C-alpha positions as CSV (number, residue, x, y, z in Angstrom):
1,M,0.0,0.0,0.0
2,K,1.4,3.4,-0.9
3,R,2.0,6.0,1.7
4,R,-0.6,8.3,0.2
5,H,-3.3,5.6,0.6
6,L,-2.2,5.0,4.2
7,T,-2.7,8.7,4.9
8,L,-6.3,8.6,3.5
9,L,-7.3,5.5,5.6
10,P,-8.2,7.4,8.8
11,V,-10.7,9.5,6.7
12,I,-13.1,6.5,6.6
13,P,-13.9,6.4,10.4
14,A,-13.9,10.2,10.5
15,L,-16.5,10.5,7.7
16,A,-18.5,7.7,9.3
17,L,-18.6,9.6,12.6
18,L,-19.4,13.0,11.0
19,G,-22.1,11.6,8.8
20,S,-23.8,9.5,11.4
21,V,-26.5,12.0,12.1
22,Y,-27.3,12.3,8.4
23,L,-27.6,8.5,7.7
24,P,-31.3,7.6,7.9
25,F,-30.7,4.0,8.9
26,V,-28.5,5.1,11.8
27,N,-30.3,8.1,13.1
28,A,-33.6,6.4,13.5
29,P,-35.7,5.4,16.5
30,T,-34.6,1.8,16.3
31,L,-32.6,-0.4,18.7
32,W,-29.5,-2.4,17.7
33,F,-28.5,-5.0,20.3
34,G,-30.9,-3.3,22.7
35,M,-29.2,0.1,22.5
36,P,-30.1,3.1,20.3
37,S,-28.7,2.7,16.8
38,L,-26.7,6.0,16.8
39,F,-24.9,4.9,20.0
40,V,-23.9,1.6,18.6
41,W,-22.8,3.2,15.3
42,V,-20.6,5.8,17.0
43,S,-19.2,3.3,19.5
44,V,-18.1,0.8,16.7
45,W,-16.4,3.6,14.7
46,V,-14.7,5.0,17.7
47,L,-13.3,1.5,18.5
48,L,-12.2,1.1,14.9
49,I,-10.1,4.3,15.0
50,T,-7.3,2.7,17.0
51,P,-6.7,-0.2,14.7
52,T,-6.9,2.1,11.7
53,L,-4.2,4.4,13.1
54,L,-2.1,1.3,14.0
55,V,-2.2,0.2,10.3
56,V,-1.2,3.7,9.2
57,E,1.7,3.8,11.7
58,R,3.0,0.4,10.8
59,G,2.7,1.2,7.1
60,W,4.7,4.4,7.5
61,A,7.3,2.6,9.6
62,R,7.7,0.0,6.8
63,H,8.1,2.8,4.2
64,R,10.7,4.5,6.4
65,K,12.6,1.3,6.9
66,E,12.6,0.6,3.1
67,G,13.7,4.2,2.5
68,D,10.6,4.9,0.4
69,E,10.0,8.4,1.5
């Protein structure tokens, strides 16, 4: 994966969090796993931020090690 693609990877959870109130299937009066759907959606994306940043950091470290700046 190129470094530019790695830089764009954290945009996915950010857009999912920012757009959560505009998504009709998320911002609805329904329950997912017994909790409000918006709460579940935001919680899942917040938990996915850390692995996403880990992938970016390891990818950057690999590129630095290879000398592929």
